[in-house]
C-alpha positions in Angstrom: 117.4 91.6 114.0 113.8 90.4 114.4 110.6 92.3 114.4 108.5 89.4 115.5 105.7 90.2 117.9 106.7 90.4 121.6 103.8 91.5 123.8 105.5 93.6 126.5 104.1 96.9 127.6 106.8 98.0 130.1 110.2 98.2 128.4 113.1 96.4 130.1 116.8 96.5 129.9 118.4 94.0 127.5 118.8 90.5 128.9 122.4 89.4 129.8 124.3 87.7 127.0 124.1 84.4 128.9 120.3 84.3 128.6 120.5 84.7 124.8 123.1 81.8 124.8 120.8 79.7 126.9 117.9 80.3 124.6 120.0 79.3 121.6 121.1 76.2 123.5 117.5 75.1 124.2 116.7 75.3 120.5 120.0 73.6 119.7 119.3 70.8 122.1 115.8 70.3 120.6 117.3 70.0 117.1 120.1 67.7 118.2 117.9 65.5 120.2 114.2 65.9 119.3 113.2 63.3 121.9 113.9 66.0 124.5 111.3 68.4 123.1 108.3 67.4 125.3 110.4 67.6 128.5 111.9 71.0 127.5 108.5 72.3 126.6 107.1 71.3 130.0 110.0 72.8 131.8 109.7 76.1 129.9 106.0 76.3 130.1 104.8 79.2 128.0 106.8 79.8 124.8 106.9 83.5 125.7 109.6 82.5 128.3 112.0 83.3 125.5 113.1 86.9 125.7 114.3 87.2 122.1 111.3 87.2 119.7 113.1 85.2 117.0 113.8 82.4 119.5 110.1 82.3 120.6 109.1 82.0 116.9 111.5 79.2 116.3 110.4 77.4 119.5 106.7 77.6 118.6 107.5 76.0 115.2 109.5 73.2 116.8 106.8 72.3 119.4 104.1 72.3 116.7 106.2 70.0 114.5 106.8 67.7 117.5 103.1 67.7 118.5 101.8 67.0 115.0 104.2 64.1 114.5 103.8 64.4 110.7 107.5 65.0 110.1 110.7 64.8 112.1 112.2 67.9 113.7 115.5 68.8 112.0 117.0 72.1 110.8 116.1 71.6 107.1 112.5 70.7 107.7 112.2 73.4 110.4 113.5 76.0 108.0 110.8 74.9 105.5 108.1 75.3 108.1 109.4 78.8 109.1 109.6 79.7 105.4 105.9 78.6 104.9 104.9 80.8 107.8 106.7 83.8 106.4 109.1 83.9 109.4 112.3 82.5 108.1 113.9 85.8 107.1 112.8 87.5 110.3 114.4 84.9 112.5 117.8 85.1 110.7 117.4 82.5 108.0 118.5 78.9 107.9 122.0 79.9 109.0 120.7 81.0 112.3 119.3 77.6 113.1 122.8 76.2 112.7 124.1 79.1 114.9 121.8 77.8 117.7 123.2 74.2 117.2 126.7 75.5 117.4 125.9 77.4 120.6 124.9 74.1 122.3 127.9 72.3 124.0 125.9 69.2 124.5 122.2 68.3 124.0 122.3 66.4 127.3 122.3 69.6 129.2 119.1 70.9 127.5 117.2 70.8 130.8 119.8 73.1 132.5 119.5 75.7 129.7 115.7 75.5 129.8 115.9 76.3 133.5 118.0 79.3 132.9 115.5 80.6 130.4 112.5 79.9 132.6 114.1 81.7 135.6 114.9 84.7 133.5 111.4 84.8 132.2 110.0 84.6 135.7 112.2 87.6 136.8 110.9 89.6 133.8 107.3 88.7 134.7 107.8 89.9 138.2 109.5 93.0 137.0 106.7 93.8 134.6 104.0 93.2 137.2 105.7 95.3 139.9 106.5 98.1 137.4 102.8 98.2 136.4 101.8 98.4 140.1 104.3 101.2 140.7 102.8 103.1 137.8 99.3 102.6 139.1 100.3 103.6 142.7 102.0 106.7 141.4 98.8 107.9 139.7 97.2 110.4 142.1 94.0 110.2 140.0 93.6 106.4 140.4 91.0 105.0 142.8 92.9 103.6 145.8 90.6 100.6 146.2 91.0 99.8 142.5 94.8 100.0 142.9 94.6 97.7 145.9 92.4 95.1 144.1 94.7 95.1 141.1 97.8 94.7 143.3 96.2 91.7 145.1 95.2 90.1 141.8 98.7 90.6 140.3 100.4 89.2 143.4 98.0 86.2 143.3 98.9 85.6 139.6 102.6 85.8 140.5 102.2 83.3 143.3 100.4 80.9 140.9 103.2 81.4 138.4 100.7 82.2 135.7 101.1 85.9 134.9 99.8 87.1 131.5 101.3 90.1 129.8 99.0 92.5 128.0 98.3 91.2 124.5 99.7 93.3 121.6 97.1 94.8 119.3 96.7 92.9 116.0 98.5 94.6 113.2 101.1 96.2 115.4 104.6 95.4 116.4 105.8 95.7 119.9 109.2 94.9 121.4 110.8 97.4 118.9 113.7 99.5 120.2 113.0 103.1 121.5 114.8 105.9 119.7 118.4 106.3 121.0 118.0 109.9 122.2 121.5 110.0 123.6 122.9 109.7 120.0 121.4 113.1 119.2 123.2 116.4 119.9 122.7 117.4 123.5 120.4 120.4 122.8 118.2 118.3 120.5 118.1 115.2 122.8 117.2 117.3 125.9 114.3 118.9 124.0 113.1 115.6 122.6 113.0 114.1 126.1 111.2 117.2 127.5 108.6 117.1 124.7 108.0 113.4 125.1 107.5 113.9 128.8 105.2 116.9 128.5 103.0 115.3 125.7 103.2 111.8 127.1 104.3 110.4 123.7 107.1 108.0 122.8 110.4 109.9 122.3 110.5 108.4 118.8 108.0 110.9 117.5 109.8 114.0 118.7 113.2 112.6 117.7 112.0 111.8 114.2 110.5 115.2 113.7 113.5 116.9 115.2 115.6 115.2 112.6 113.2 116.4 110.0 113.7 120.0 111.3 117.5 119.6 110.9 117.0 118.2 107.4 114.7 121.2 106.6 117.6 123.5 107.5 120.5 121.6 105.7 118.9 119.5 103.1 120.3 120.3 99.7 122.4 123.2 101.2 125.1 121.0 102.8 126.2 117.6 101.6 128.8 115.1 102.7 131.6 113.5 100.8 132.4 110.1 102.2 135.2 109.5 99.8 136.1 110.9 96.3 133.2 110.1 93.9 130.7 109.4 96.6 128.6 112.3 97.9 125.3 112.3 99.7 122.8 115.2 100.2 121.5 115.8 103.7 117.8 115.7 103.1 115.8 112.8 104.7 112.4 111.3 104.1 111.1 110.6 107.6 107.8 109.2 108.8 106.6 108.2 112.3 103.4 106.2 112.2 101.1 106.7 115.3 97.4 105.9 115.9 94.7 108.5 116.3 94.6 110.5 119.6 98.4 110.2 120.1 99.0 113.9 120.3 101.0 113.9 117.1 100.0 117.5 116.3 101.4 118.7 119.6 104.7 117.0 119.0 104.8 118.4 115.5 104.1 121.9 116.6 106.8 121.8 119.3 109.5 120.5 117.1 108.7 122.5 113.9 107.9 125.8 115.7 111.4 127.4 115.0 111.2 126.3 111.3 107.9 128.2 110.7 109.1 131.2 112.7 112.3 131.5 110.6 110.3 131.1 107.4 108.0 133.9 108.5 111.0 136.1 109.3 112.6 135.4 105.9 109.4 136.3 104.2 109.0 139.6 106.2 112.6 140.6 105.5 112.2 139.9 101.7 108.9 141.8 101.4 110.4 145.2 100.8 112.9 143.8 98.2 110.0 142.0 96.4 107.9 145.2 96.3 110.8 147.3 95.0 111.5 144.7 92.2 107.8 144.4 91.3 107.5 148.2 91.1 110.7 148.5 89.0 109.5 145.7 86.6 106.0 147.2 86.4 107.5 150.6 85.5 109.7 149.0 82.9 106.8 147.1 81.4 104.7 150.3 81.4 107.5 152.0 79.5 107.4 149.2 76.9 103.6 149.6 76.6 103.9 153.4 76.2 106.4 153.0 73.3 104.1 150.4 71.7 101.2 152.8 72.0 103.3 155.5 70.5 104.1 153.4 67.6 100.4 152.5 67.0 99.3 156.1 67.1 102.1 157.6 65.0 102.7 155.4 61.9 104.9 158.1 60.4 107.6 157.9 63.0 111.0 156.4 62.2 110.1 152.7 62.7 113.8 151.6 63.0 114.5 154.0 65.8 111.2 153.2 67.6 111.8 149.4 67.3 115.2 149.8 68.8 113.8 151.8 71.7 111.0 149.2 72.3 113.6 146.3 72.2 115.9 148.1 74.7 112.9 148.7 77.0 111.8 145.0 76.8 115.4 143.8 77.6 115.6 146.1 80.5 112.2 144.8 81.9 113.3 141.2 81.4 116.6 141.9 83.3 114.6 143.0 86.4 114.0 139.8 88.4 111.3 139.8 91.1 112.6 137.5 93.8 110.2 134.8 95.0 108.7 134.9 98.4 111.1 132.8 100.5 109.8 129.3 101.4 111.3 126.6 103.5 108.2 124.4 103.7 105.3 122.9 101.9 102.1 121.7 103.5 101.2 118.0 103.2 98.1 118.6 101.2 99.8 119.2 97.8 100.1 117.7 94.4 103.3 116.3 92.9 103.0 119.0 90.2 103.0 121.6 92.9 106.1 120.1 94.5 107.8 120.2 91.2 106.9 123.8 90.5 108.0 124.9 93.9 111.3 123.0 93.7 111.9 124.8 90.4 111.7 128.1 92.3 113.3 127.2 95.6 115.3 124.0 95.0 115.4 123.1 98.7 112.1 122.5 100.5 110.4 120.4 103.2 107.0 118.8 103.0 105.9 118.7 106.6 102.6 117.5 108.1 101.3 115.9 111.3 99.0 113.8 109.1 99.3 111.5 106.2 97.8 113.8 103.5 101.0 113.9 101.6 100.8 110.1 101.0 97.2 110.5 99.8 98.5 112.8 97.1 101.4 110.5 96.2 99.1 107.5 95.7 96.8 109.4 93.4 94.2 111.4 95.2 94.2 114.1 92.5 94.9 111.9 89.6 94.1 108.4 88.2 97.5 107.0 89.1 100.4 107.7 91.4 102.9 110.3 90.3 106.2 109.3 92.0 108.8 110.9 89.8 109.5 114.1 91.7 109.7 112.2 95.0 112.2 109.8 93.6 114.4 112.4 92.0 114.2 115.0 94.8 115.5 112.6 97.4 118.8 111.9 95.6 119.1 115.3 93.9 118.7 114.1 90.4 118.1 116.6 87.6 114.4 117.3 87.5 112.6 118.4 84.3 109.7 120.9 85.0 108.4 121.1 81.5 105.1 119.5 82.3 104.2 122.4 84.6 105.0 125.2 82.3 107.4 125.8 79.4 108.9 128.7 81.2 110.0 126.6 84.1 113.8 125.7 84.0 115.3 122.3 84.6 116.1 121.9 88.3 119.7 120.9 89.2 120.1 119.0 92.5 116.6 119.4 93.9 116.4 118.5 97.6 113.1 117.6 99.3 112.7 116.8 103.0 109.7 114.9 104.1 108.5 114.8 107.7 105.1 113.3 108.4 103.3 111.5 111.2 100.5 109.4 109.6 98.4 106.7 111.0 99.8 103.1 110.4 97.0 102.3 108.0 98.2 105.1 105.7 101.5 103.3 105.3 99.7 100.2 104.2 97.9 102.3 101.5 101.2 103.8 100.4 102.7 100.3 100.2 99.8 99.2 98.0 100.2 102.0 95.5 101.4 100.8 92.1 105.2 101.3 91.7 105.7 102.5 95.3 107.9 99.4 96.1 109.1 98.6 92.6 110.3 102.1 91.7 112.0 102.7 95.1 109.8 105.2 96.8 109.4 103.0 100.0 113.1 102.5 100.0 113.8 106.2 100.5 112.0 106.5 103.8 113.2 106.1 107.4 110.3 104.6 109.3 109.4 104.8 113.0 106.5 102.7 114.4 106.5 103.4 118.1 104.0 101.7 120.5 101.0 103.7 121.6 101.1 105.3 125.1 97.3 105.4 125.3 96.1 104.0 128.6 99.5 104.5 130.2 99.9 108.3 130.1 100.4 110.5 133.2 97.7 113.0 133.7 99.8 115.8 135.2 103.1 116.2 133.4 106.2 118.3 133.7 106.2 121.4 131.4 109.1 121.8 129.0 111.8 123.7 130.9 112.4 127.2 129.5 116.2 126.6 129.4 115.7 123.5 127.2 113.1 125.1 125.0 115.2 128.3 124.5 118.3 126.3 123.6 116.3 124.3 121.0 114.8 127.5 119.5 118.1 129.4 119.5 120.2 126.7 118.0 117.7 125.5 115.4 117.1 129.2 114.4 120.9 129.8 114.1 121.2 126.6 112.0 118.4 127.7 109.7 119.8 131.1 109.2 123.3 129.8 108.6 122.1 127.3 106.0 119.8 129.7 104.1 122.5 132.3 104.0 124.6 130.0 101.9 124.7 131.1 98.2 126.0 127.8 97.0 125.9 124.2 98.3 128.7 123.3 100.6 130.2 119.8 101.0 131.6 118.6 104.3 134.3 116.0 104.0 134.7 112.9 106.1 138.0 112.3 107.9 139.9 109.2 106.9 138.9 107.6 110.2 135.2 108.4 109.5 135.6 106.9 106.0 136.9 103.7 107.5 134.0 103.6 109.9 131.6 103.9 106.9 133.6 101.1 105.2 133.0 98.8 108.2 129.3 99.6 108.1 129.2 98.8 104.4 130.8 95.4 105.1 128.3 94.7 107.9 125.3 95.6 105.8 126.6 93.7 102.8 126.6 90.4 104.8 123.0 91.1 106.0 121.8 91.3 102.4 122.6 87.7 101.7 119.6 85.3 101.1 119.6 83.9 104.6 120.2 87.1 106.5 117.7 89.6 108.2 117.8 92.3 105.5 117.4 90.0 102.5 113.7 90.7 102.0 114.2 94.5 102.0 117.3 94.8 99.8 115.8 97.8 98.1 115.7 99.7 101.5 118.9 98.2 103.0 120.8 99.1 99.8 120.4 102.8 100.8 121.1 102.3 104.5 124.7 103.4 104.5 123.8 106.4 102.5 121.2 107.2 105.1 123.8 106.9 107.8 126.0 109.4 106.0 123.1 111.8 105.7 122.2 111.5 109.4 125.8 111.9 110.3 126.2 115.2 108.6 123.0 116.5 110.3 124.4 115.5 113.7 127.7 117.1 112.7 126.0 120.4 111.8 123.8 120.4 115.0 126.9 119.6 117.2 128.9 122.6 115.8 126.1 125.1 115.5 125.7 125.2 119.2 129.2 126.5 119.6 129.4 130.2 120.2 133.1 130.4 119.6 133.4 129.7 115.8 130.3 130.1 113.6 132.1 128.3 110.8 133.2 125.3 112.9 130.7 123.1 111.1 132.9 123.2 108.0 135.4 120.9 109.7 135.8 117.3 108.7 133.2 114.8 110.0 134.7 112.5 112.6 134.1 108.7 113.2 132.3 109.2 116.6 129.6 111.1 114.7 129.3 108.2 112.2 128.9 105.8 115.1 126.0 107.8 116.5 124.4 108.0 113.1 124.7 104.2 112.8 123.0 103.7 116.2 120.1 105.8 115.0 120.1 103.9 111.7 119.9 100.6 113.6 116.8 101.9 115.3 115.2 102.8 112.0 116.3 99.4 110.5 114.3 97.5 113.2 111.3 99.7 112.7 111.5 99.5 108.9 111.4 95.7 109.1 108.2 96.0 111.2 106.7 98.5 108.7 107.4 96.4 105.7 105.8 93.5 107.5 102.8 95.8 108.2 102.6 96.8 104.6 102.7 93.2 103.4 100.2 92.1 106.1 99.4 88.4 106.2 95.7 87.6 105.2 95.6 85.7 108.5 95.2 89.1 110.3 91.6 89.4 109.2 90.9 85.8 110.3 92.5 86.5 113.6 90.3 89.5 114.1 87.2 87.3 113.4 88.3 84.7 116.0 89.1 87.4 118.5 85.6 89.0 118.1 84.1 85.5 118.6 86.2 85.0 121.8 84.9 88.4 123.1 81.3 87.4 122.8 79.9 85.6 125.8 78.5 82.1 125.6 74.7 81.4 126.1 75.3 81.1 129.9 77.0 84.5 130.0 80.5 83.2 130.6 83.5 83.4 128.3 85.6 80.7 126.8 88.8 80.0 128.7 90.1 77.2 126.5 89.5 76.4 122.8 90.7 74.0 120.2 91.2 74.6 116.5 87.9 72.9 115.6 86.1 75.3 117.9 87.5 78.2 116.0 86.4 76.5 112.7 82.8 76.2 114.0 82.9 79.9 115.1 82.4 81.3 111.6 81.3 80.3 108.1 84.5 81.8 106.7 86.4 78.7 108.0 85.9 75.2 106.4 88.6 73.1 108.0 91.3 73.3 110.7 94.0 74.3 108.2 92.0 77.5 107.6 92.3 78.7 111.2 95.8 77.6 112.0 97.6 80.7 110.7 95.2 82.9 112.6 95.7 80.9 115.8 99.4 81.2 115.4 99.0 85.0 115.0 96.8 85.3 118.1 99.3 83.2 120.1 102.2 85.4 118.9 100.3 88.5 120.0 99.6 87.1 123.5 95.9 86.4 123.2 96.3 82.6 123.3 98.7 80.2 124.9 99.0 76.7 123.5 99.2 73.7 125.8 101.1 71.1 123.9 99.3 67.8 124.0 101.2 64.8 125.3 101.3 61.4 123.6 98.0 59.5 123.5 99.6 56.0 123.6 97.7 55.1 120.4 98.7 55.2 116.8 97.0 57.7 114.5 96.5 61.4 114.7 98.1 63.2 117.7 95.9 64.8 120.3 94.6 68.3 119.3 96.4 71.3 120.9 94.4 73.2 123.5 94.7 77.0 123.6 94.2 79.0 126.8 92.5 82.3 126.3 93.9 85.6 127.8 91.7 86.5 130.8 91.3 90.1 129.6 89.3 89.0 126.5 86.3 88.2 128.7 86.7 91.3 130.8 85.6 94.4 128.9 87.0 97.7 130.1 84.8 100.2 132.0 82.2 101.7 129.6 83.0 99.2 126.8 80.6 96.6 125.6 81.4 93.1 124.6 79.8 92.0 121.4 
């Protein structure tokens, strides 16, 4: 599973299996017969002809090796180049290169496979262009003349066979899967789609926050037993990273509305009980104080009898417990100490926020160093000592914290840089979503959330919240034998992917918890499925079935792809800053007012004092090419010995065309 950059604004259906096989065969033919590489590269044209990002990354490395002529192209040396670039794990490891070779019946048919790949790419380009035109034409607010001009330009590009896709912003990952909404319970999925349409946000945000709402209800109150000796709680740590102005707050308010409503109801219902208990305790304490005063004023009274009366009054006062004000949630702007003290009182809580302020607290906003302990222990339900808060606080058994936040992507980078966040396992406890931004492609007039859909979400989530908070003791849902076998198959699949040459090898800490996360998601889906039934309010206590596990696994696959992208973002390559510098240079006009349409590596070196030699700019140029800002035209042989001809890069036309109202510096 690759998270390599794949600039593509309009999502398409997956390519047929034969296209993937053809792409593997092109790579295999190049590795079996490197002499074919120039002809294959010419036939394919742009490396973005590959649909699968891993294949594009491998092909770019192959063509660079062939163009440089410094070393032969073979699987072992290619693996070394990919490893040096930091891409080997993302493309599937050395083993995947041999998979491509094995998928090649004969290297002699490399040109045929390249033609299959090229035609599929051309169909995608046409589909992308026409989808964009349809989107523009359907916008009633768009200027008709502008739409017509854009249409003619796109058609001209298509006729020339030189269509550029929109470049992907540096530091972002596109081409990631969209949240599988159909895997959610019907009433949740319908609401997620309606919220996404109304707010013009990716469904990923509403889906992730809806899961956080389910976790708020059940986390720590209901668990799941996969098999004897293996139990999981149902609380999740969820984060959906989105840029500013993405309407995160709107999505958060829609999905969390019932949670805050039920919390207010519980607090209102408990108010009279709290007042009665406070009054009774105050009265009992007043009686103790009266007896103490009596003892001070009358030293001649029977001390033994008086002490017995005072002790009895004190014991009576201590037996009166004032119930705490019910809480389901914590705000994001809290300290770890506050989380600990509140968990000591309530045991099950959710830290919810549409911003990343919770992460600011975790990384040490209120202290000189991060305080991770409570967040590590409250995910798994480990015994939590509250002695540091106050000596009166008890030890907390099976604490359960849910986290649901929608920070900006940069906040995740700050969290990743916090001492101990990776080493101690905090990052491994989160499920990450990194959806693409809809900014610039949103509809102006949208469909309101249907009352029927909104009412069903409110009714069912409210029912679930009440059912879970009414439980006096945690309940464990069992997995059926078939569900246990489904989990076993998932364990086997994940175990293979943890091997050194497999996609999850570099995030073993996160992937090691993946099956546990699947079980937690499965029990939330199970509860939400059954709570919508009006026939049997206790139906959710039934065994969990394999179909639910499969839906949870589909959701987990989504989070796996996005987590790979987030871990790449957290460990961003220093080349990103260099790529930004080169991009800013390309955006500046030359002295004659025109913009550069072609560059070579030595041009980029001369653009800034930060670069001393060609080797300094090559990683940044690779990054810009991967993001779609540049296209490399591989140089042909010069006919002379010595250094090969330098690669020429074509520059994306949009770089020299600022948007309306924007300035080019």
